[in-house]
C-alpha positions as CSV (number, residue, x, y, z in Angstrom):
1,M,121.8,136.1,72.9
2,R,120.3,138.5,75.5
3,K,117.0,138.4,73.8
4,T,117.0,134.6,73.8
5,L,117.9,134.5,77.5
6,L,115.1,136.9,78.4
7,S,112.5,135.0,76.4
8,T,113.7,131.7,78.0
9,V,113.4,133.2,81.5
10,A,110.0,134.6,80.8
11,A,108.8,131.2,79.5
12,I,110.1,129.5,82.7
13,L,108.4,132.1,84.9
14,L,105.1,131.6,83.1
15,A,105.4,127.8,83.4
16,G,106.2,128.1,87.1
17,C,102.9,129.8,87.7
18,A,101.0,126.7,86.8
19,D,101.6,123.1,88.1
20,V,101.7,121.3,84.8
21,P,100.9,117.6,85.2
22,P,103.0,114.9,83.5
23,P,102.0,113.6,80.1
24,Q,99.2,111.1,80.2
25,L,98.4,107.9,78.2
26,P,96.8,108.6,74.9
27,A,93.1,107.7,74.8
28,G,93.8,105.2,72.0
29,D,96.0,103.2,74.2
30,I,93.2,102.2,76.5
31,P,90.6,99.8,75.1
32,K,87.0,100.1,76.1
33,A,86.7,96.5,77.2
34,F,88.5,93.1,77.2
35,E,87.6,91.1,74.2
36,Q,88.1,87.7,75.9
37,A,85.9,88.7,78.9
38,D,82.2,87.9,78.5
39,G,81.2,91.2,80.1
40,K,78.1,89.6,81.7
41,N,79.3,89.5,85.3
42,A,80.2,92.3,87.6
43,P,83.9,92.9,88.1
44,L,85.5,90.6,90.6
45,W,89.2,91.4,91.1
46,P,91.6,89.0,92.8
47,A,92.0,89.2,96.6
48,R,95.4,90.2,98.1
49,D,95.7,86.6,99.4
50,W,94.3,85.0,96.3
51,W,96.3,81.8,96.9
52,N,94.0,80.9,99.9
53,G,91.2,80.5,97.4
54,F,92.8,77.2,96.2
55,G,92.0,75.7,99.6
56,D,95.5,74.2,100.0
57,A,97.0,74.8,103.5
58,Q,100.5,74.0,102.4
59,L,100.4,76.5,99.5
60,S,99.4,79.2,101.9
61,A,102.2,78.2,104.3
62,L,104.7,78.4,101.5
63,M,103.5,81.9,100.6
64,T,104.0,83.0,104.2
65,A,107.5,81.6,104.3
66,A,108.4,83.2,101.0
67,E,107.2,86.6,102.3
68,A,109.7,86.3,105.2
69,G,112.6,84.6,103.4
70,N,112.6,85.3,99.7
71,L,115.8,87.2,98.8
72,D,114.3,89.1,95.9
73,I,111.7,90.5,98.2
74,A,114.4,91.4,100.8
75,Q,116.3,93.3,98.1
76,A,113.2,95.1,97.0
77,V,112.4,96.1,100.6
78,A,115.9,97.5,101.0
79,R,115.6,99.5,97.7
80,L,112.4,101.0,99.1
81,R,114.1,102.1,102.3
82,Q,116.8,103.7,100.1
83,A,114.0,105.6,98.2
84,D,112.5,106.7,101.5
85,A,115.8,108.1,102.6
86,R,116.3,109.9,99.4
87,A,112.9,111.5,99.6
88,K,113.8,112.8,103.1
89,Q,117.0,114.2,101.8
90,A,115.2,115.9,99.0
91,G,112.7,117.5,101.4
92,A,115.4,119.0,103.6
93,P,116.2,122.1,101.5
94,L,112.6,123.3,101.8
95,L,113.3,124.2,105.4
96,P,116.0,126.3,107.0
97,S,119.2,124.4,108.1
98,L,120.7,125.1,111.6
99,G,124.2,124.3,112.6
100,L,126.9,124.9,115.2
101,N,130.2,126.5,114.3
102,A,133.1,126.7,116.8
103,N,136.6,127.7,116.0
104,V,139.9,128.6,117.8
105,N,142.7,130.6,116.0
106,T,146.0,131.4,117.6
107,L,148.2,134.0,116.0
108,Y,151.9,134.6,116.8
109,G,154.4,137.2,115.5
110,Q,158.0,138.3,116.2
111,A,159.9,141.4,115.0
112,K,162.8,143.5,116.3
113,G,163.2,141.4,119.4
114,A,159.6,141.7,120.4
115,S,156.9,139.0,120.1
116,L,153.2,139.0,120.4
117,H,150.5,136.3,120.3
118,E,146.8,136.3,120.4
119,T,144.1,133.6,120.5
120,D,140.8,134.3,118.9
121,W,137.8,132.0,119.3
122,G,134.2,131.9,118.6
123,A,131.1,129.7,119.1
124,A,127.9,130.5,117.1
125,L,124.7,129.0,115.9
126,G,124.2,129.5,112.1
127,A,121.0,129.3,110.0
128,S,120.8,129.1,106.3
129,Y,117.8,129.0,103.9
130,E,117.6,129.0,100.2
131,L,114.6,130.9,99.0
132,D,112.7,128.5,96.7
133,F,111.1,131.3,94.5
134,W,111.2,129.2,91.4
135,G,110.2,125.9,92.9
136,K,113.4,124.0,92.2
137,N,113.6,122.4,95.7
138,R,109.8,121.6,95.5
139,D,110.3,119.9,92.2
140,A,113.3,117.9,93.5
141,L,111.0,116.7,96.4
142,Q,108.3,115.8,94.0
143,S,110.8,113.8,91.9
144,A,112.0,111.9,95.0
145,E,108.5,111.2,96.2
146,A,107.5,109.9,92.8
147,A,110.7,107.7,92.8
148,R,109.7,106.4,96.2
149,A,106.2,105.6,94.8
150,A,107.8,103.8,91.9
151,S,110.1,101.8,94.3
152,A,107.0,100.8,96.4
153,A,105.3,99.6,93.3
154,D,108.4,97.7,92.2
155,R,108.5,96.0,95.6
156,A,104.8,95.0,95.0
157,T,105.7,93.7,91.6
158,V,108.5,91.6,93.1
159,G,106.1,90.2,95.7
160,L,103.5,89.4,93.1
161,T,106.1,87.7,90.8
162,V,107.4,85.6,93.7
163,S,103.9,84.5,94.9
164,A,102.9,83.6,91.3
165,G,106.2,81.7,90.9
166,I,105.7,79.7,94.1
167,A,102.1,78.8,93.0
168,D,103.3,77.7,89.5
169,T,106.2,75.7,91.0
170,Y,104.0,74.1,93.6
171,F,101.5,73.0,91.0
172,Q,104.4,71.7,88.8
173,L,105.7,69.7,91.8
174,L,102.3,68.1,92.5
175,S,101.6,67.5,88.8
176,L,105.0,65.6,88.5
177,R,104.1,63.5,91.5
178,E,100.6,62.8,90.1
179,R,102.2,61.8,86.7
180,M,104.6,59.5,88.6
181,D,101.5,57.8,90.2
182,I,100.0,57.5,86.7
183,A,103.2,56.0,85.4
184,R,103.1,53.4,88.2
185,A,99.5,52.7,87.6
186,N,100.2,52.2,83.9
187,L,103.1,49.9,84.9
188,A,100.8,47.9,87.1
189,A,98.2,47.6,84.2
190,S,100.9,46.4,82.0
191,E,101.9,43.8,84.5
192,E,98.3,42.6,84.5
193,T,98.3,42.5,80.7
194,L,101.6,40.5,80.8
195,R,99.9,37.9,83.0
196,V,97.1,37.5,80.4
197,V,99.7,37.2,77.6
198,Q,101.7,34.7,79.6
199,R,98.7,32.5,80.1
200,R,97.9,32.5,76.4
201,V,101.5,31.8,75.5
202,D,101.6,28.9,77.9
203,A,98.4,27.5,76.5
204,G,99.8,27.8,73.0
205,Y,97.2,30.4,71.8
206,A,99.7,33.3,71.4
207,A,103.1,33.8,70.0
208,T,106.1,34.5,72.2
209,S,106.5,37.7,70.3
210,D,103.4,39.0,72.1
211,L,105.1,38.3,75.4
212,A,108.3,40.2,74.2
213,Q,106.1,43.1,73.1
214,E,104.4,43.6,76.4
215,R,107.7,43.3,78.3
216,A,109.0,46.1,76.0
217,N,105.9,48.2,76.9
218,M,106.7,47.6,80.6
219,A,110.3,48.6,80.1
220,A,109.1,51.8,78.4
221,Q,106.9,52.6,81.4
222,R,109.8,52.0,83.8
223,A,112.0,54.4,81.8
224,I,109.5,57.2,82.4
225,L,109.8,57.1,86.2
226,P,113.5,58.2,86.6
227,G,113.0,61.2,84.3
228,L,109.9,62.3,86.3
229,A,111.8,61.7,89.5
230,Q,114.6,64.0,88.4
231,Q,112.1,66.7,87.3
232,E,110.4,66.4,90.7
233,L,113.8,66.9,92.5
234,E,114.7,70.0,90.4
235,T,111.2,71.5,90.9
236,R,111.4,71.0,94.7
237,N,114.8,72.6,94.7
238,A,113.4,75.6,92.6
239,L,110.7,75.9,95.3
240,A,113.4,76.1,98.0
241,L,115.1,78.8,96.1
242,L,111.9,80.9,96.0
243,L,111.7,80.4,99.7
244,G,115.2,81.8,100.2
245,R,116.5,78.6,101.8
246,P,118.7,75.6,100.9
247,P,116.8,72.6,99.4
248,E,118.0,70.1,101.9
249,G,115.2,69.2,104.3
250,L,112.4,70.9,102.4
251,A,109.3,68.8,102.9
252,V,106.3,69.1,100.6
253,T,103.6,66.7,101.5
254,G,101.2,67.3,98.6
255,A,100.8,64.5,96.1
256,S,98.1,65.4,93.6
257,L,96.3,68.3,92.0
258,T,93.0,66.5,92.3
259,G,90.3,68.8,93.7
260,L,92.3,72.0,93.3
261,S,90.5,74.9,91.5
262,G,91.2,78.5,92.1
263,P,88.8,81.3,93.0
264,A,86.8,82.9,90.2
265,V,87.7,86.3,89.0
266,T,86.2,88.7,86.5
267,P,88.2,91.6,85.1
268,G,86.6,95.0,85.0
269,L,87.3,97.8,82.6
270,P,90.8,98.1,81.1
271,S,91.0,101.6,82.6
272,E,90.5,100.1,86.0
273,L,93.4,97.8,85.4
274,L,95.9,100.7,85.3
275,A,95.3,101.4,89.0
276,R,95.7,97.7,89.9
277,R,99.0,96.7,88.2
278,P,102.0,97.7,90.3
279,D,104.3,97.6,87.2
280,V,102.1,100.1,85.4
281,M,102.0,102.3,88.6
282,A,105.9,102.1,88.7
283,A,106.1,103.3,85.0
284,E,103.7,106.1,85.8
285,A,105.6,107.2,88.9
286,N,108.9,107.1,87.0
287,L,107.4,109.4,84.4
288,A,106.2,111.8,87.1
289,A,109.7,111.8,88.5
290,A,111.2,112.6,85.2
291,H,108.6,115.4,84.7
292,A,109.6,117.0,88.0
293,D,113.3,116.7,87.1
294,L,112.5,118.6,83.9
295,A,110.8,121.3,85.8
296,A,113.8,121.6,88.2
297,A,116.2,121.7,85.3
298,R,114.4,124.6,83.7
299,T,114.9,126.7,86.9
300,A,118.7,126.5,86.5
301,F,118.4,129.7,84.3
302,L,117.1,131.5,87.3
303,P,119.2,132.9,90.2
304,D,119.7,131.1,93.5
305,I,119.1,133.3,96.6
306,T,120.4,132.2,100.0
307,L,119.9,133.9,103.3
308,T,122.3,133.3,106.2
309,A,122.4,134.3,109.8
310,N,124.6,133.5,112.8
311,G,124.9,134.5,116.5
312,G,127.0,133.5,119.4
313,V,129.9,134.4,121.6
314,A,133.4,135.3,120.3
315,Y,136.7,136.8,121.1
316,P,137.2,139.5,119.9
317,A,133.6,140.4,119.9
318,L,134.0,141.9,116.4
319,A,136.9,141.1,114.1
320,A,136.6,142.8,110.8
321,A,138.9,144.3,108.1
322,I,138.6,147.8,109.5
323,D,137.1,147.7,113.0
324,T,138.0,145.4,115.8
325,L,136.1,145.3,119.1
326,P,138.4,143.6,121.7
327,G,137.1,141.4,124.5
328,T,134.7,138.6,124.8
329,G,131.2,139.3,123.8
330,L,128.2,138.6,121.7
331,A,128.7,138.3,118.0
332,A,126.1,138.1,115.2
333,G,126.0,138.3,111.4
334,I,123.5,138.3,108.6
335,G,124.0,137.9,104.9
336,A,122.4,137.2,101.6
337,S,123.9,135.8,98.4
338,L,122.6,135.6,94.8
339,V,124.1,133.3,92.2
340,Q,123.1,133.7,88.6
341,S,124.6,131.8,85.6
342,I,125.3,134.2,82.7
343,F,127.1,132.1,80.1
344,D,127.8,128.4,80.4
345,N,128.4,127.3,76.8
346,G,125.0,125.6,76.7
347,K,125.4,123.4,79.8
348,I,122.1,124.3,81.3
349,Q,120.2,123.9,78.0
350,G,121.9,120.6,77.5
351,R,120.7,119.4,80.8
352,I,117.2,120.5,79.9
353,D,117.3,118.7,76.6
354,E,118.6,115.6,78.4
355,T,115.7,115.6,81.0
356,K,113.2,116.3,78.3
357,A,114.4,113.3,76.3
358,R,114.3,111.2,79.5
359,E,110.7,112.2,80.0
360,E,109.8,111.1,76.5
361,E,111.6,107.8,77.0
362,L,109.6,107.1,80.2
363,L,106.4,108.1,78.5
364,A,107.0,105.5,75.9
365,A,107.8,103.0,78.8
366,Y,104.6,103.9,80.5
367,R,102.6,103.3,77.3
368,A,104.4,100.0,76.8
369,A,103.7,98.8,80.3
370,A,100.0,99.6,80.0
371,I,99.6,97.9,76.6
372,A,101.5,94.9,77.9
373,A,99.1,94.7,80.9
374,F,96.1,94.6,78.6
375,S,97.8,91.9,76.5
376,D,98.6,89.8,79.6
377,V,94.9,89.8,80.6
378,E,93.6,88.9,77.1
379,N,96.2,86.1,76.8
380,A,95.3,84.7,80.3
381,L,91.6,84.9,79.7
382,G,91.9,83.1,76.3
383,N,94.3,80.5,77.7
384,I,92.0,79.6,80.5
385,A,89.0,79.1,78.2
386,H,91.0,77.0,75.7
387,L,92.6,74.9,78.4
388,A,89.2,74.2,80.0
389,D,88.0,72.9,76.6
390,Q,91.1,70.9,76.1
391,E,90.9,69.4,79.6
392,A,87.3,68.4,79.1
393,A,88.1,66.7,75.7
394,L,91.0,64.8,77.4
395,R,88.7,63.6,80.2
396,E,86.4,62.2,77.5
397,Q,89.4,60.7,75.7
398,V,90.6,58.9,78.9
399,A,87.1,57.5,79.6
400,Q,86.8,56.2,76.1
401,A,90.3,54.9,76.0
402,E,89.7,52.9,79.1
403,K,86.7,51.3,77.5
404,V,88.7,50.6,74.3
405,L,91.5,48.9,76.3
406,A,89.1,46.8,78.3
407,A,87.4,45.6,75.2
408,A,90.7,44.9,73.5
409,R,91.9,42.8,76.4
410,R,88.7,40.8,76.4
411,K,88.9,40.2,72.7
412,Y,92.5,39.3,72.9
413,G,91.8,36.9,75.8
414,A,89.1,35.3,73.8
415,G,91.3,35.0,70.7
416,Y,89.3,37.5,68.6
417,A,91.9,40.2,68.3
418,D,95.6,40.6,67.6
419,F,97.9,41.7,70.5
420,L,98.8,44.8,68.5
421,V,95.2,46.1,69.3
422,V,95.9,45.8,73.0
423,T,99.3,47.6,72.8
424,D,97.8,50.4,70.8
425,A,95.0,50.8,73.2
426,E,97.4,50.8,76.2
427,R,99.6,53.4,74.6
428,T,96.7,55.7,73.8
429,L,95.3,55.4,77.3
430,N,98.7,56.1,79.0
431,T,99.3,59.1,76.8
432,A,95.8,60.5,77.4
433,R,96.1,60.1,81.2
434,D,99.5,61.9,81.3
435,Q,98.2,64.8,79.0
436,R,95.1,65.2,81.1
437,A,97.2,65.6,84.3
438,D,99.5,68.1,82.6
439,I,96.6,70.0,81.2
440,H,95.0,70.3,84.6
441,R,98.3,71.8,85.9
442,A,98.4,74.2,82.9
443,R,94.9,75.3,83.7
444,L,95.7,76.1,87.3
445,V,98.9,77.9,86.2
446,A,96.8,79.9,83.7
447,L,94.5,81.0,86.6
448,V,97.6,82.2,88.5
449,T,98.8,84.0,85.4
450,L,95.3,85.8,85.3
451,Y,95.6,86.7,89.0
452,K,99.0,88.1,88.3
453,A,97.9,89.9,85.1
454,L,95.1,91.5,87.1
455,G,97.5,92.8,89.7
456,G,97.0,90.1,92.3
457,G,94.7,92.3,94.5
458,W,97.1,95.2,94.6
459,T,95.6,98.7,94.2
460,R,97.0,102.2,93.7
461,T,96.2,103.1,97.4
462,A,98.8,100.4,98.4
463,A,101.6,102.3,96.7
464,N,102.9,103.5,100.1
465,A,102.7,100.1,101.7
466,P,106.1,98.7,103.0
């Protein structure tokens, strides 16, 4: 047992001589380049205010309102202030503490018909300092500072999540309004077709079933509008929630996504991304805090040495077990204490084992956060490219479907085509228009997702930002 204790203490002393850094990401976790990036352009990371690149004044105003009113951000800011306070507390033991001690003690005794009483008092300033030979207090401070950095990064992550959520919800709202306009336009087109059918039925050139079919098509178009209106209401209320306000009275004037296209970005190397993602920074800082906790836990095998001193005025000037100096006068004292654990049934070693396992857990969490960040960027890049191709195909489909419907109406009006051809052409065009609007929204959302995946303009130097 003695030999084991001595070897453990020796190992701790040797470890304390060098500032061992926390574990790092394995080289195999960091790819050399993003597969979905073309690699031809210089890196262009998102700006901190990337939403202004969409050129929509209302979107920018919503972002400003959310920064001031969002309740998730408010909670994150409060947690950051708590971390600041804990870091201050952790740094206090590195300096001596000074306090004032005042006391009054009245003594009374009676024996054999005689009584005596005495009032002793004292007032002194006292100083105490724990010698940090082994770095325990320094390690505690490093842990608290790393936890503070993690909290700052968490606050940035919340802000980035909120801003991305506002952009997504705003685009969803405008897309629903645009789809409602498309549904109304489709309904108006069906009304025009109905007039053509009515004329042919009145002239005896078409069956009344054609008239019933077109009225059924119009009813289907009308049925779409209430569903879209409810979605629009729920989306507007979701936007109010992100702003931290009740939904009543929230006015959003935008009506369409037409003309909106986000600023271009080009990711740099995956290794650069690690310094731009606040969630990855938080995972790294949590690992650093656990590493400092482990270093502090290992010093528990070593003695704690504390120095104390006090000085002031007292009556009696000296009150001790043997000697007493009566009268009021100056009084002073100095002392030192050493506390060393000898045998604790494995409590200290258990604490070390616990903090070591915690460090291993947070290393795995750090690796997971980094790999997830790379995956987010790859997915966003691929999604943007595929949605752009899909939107281009749908634009072509809408253009051709409009020509098909126009030709079908002419042929039906001239009696050269069955009405079923017209209804099929209408259905195809209506579906294509709706899909094109939704895909345009999805492409804008994919851009927002890419900005978020790239850190939204955040950098490691912003870790201490409020």
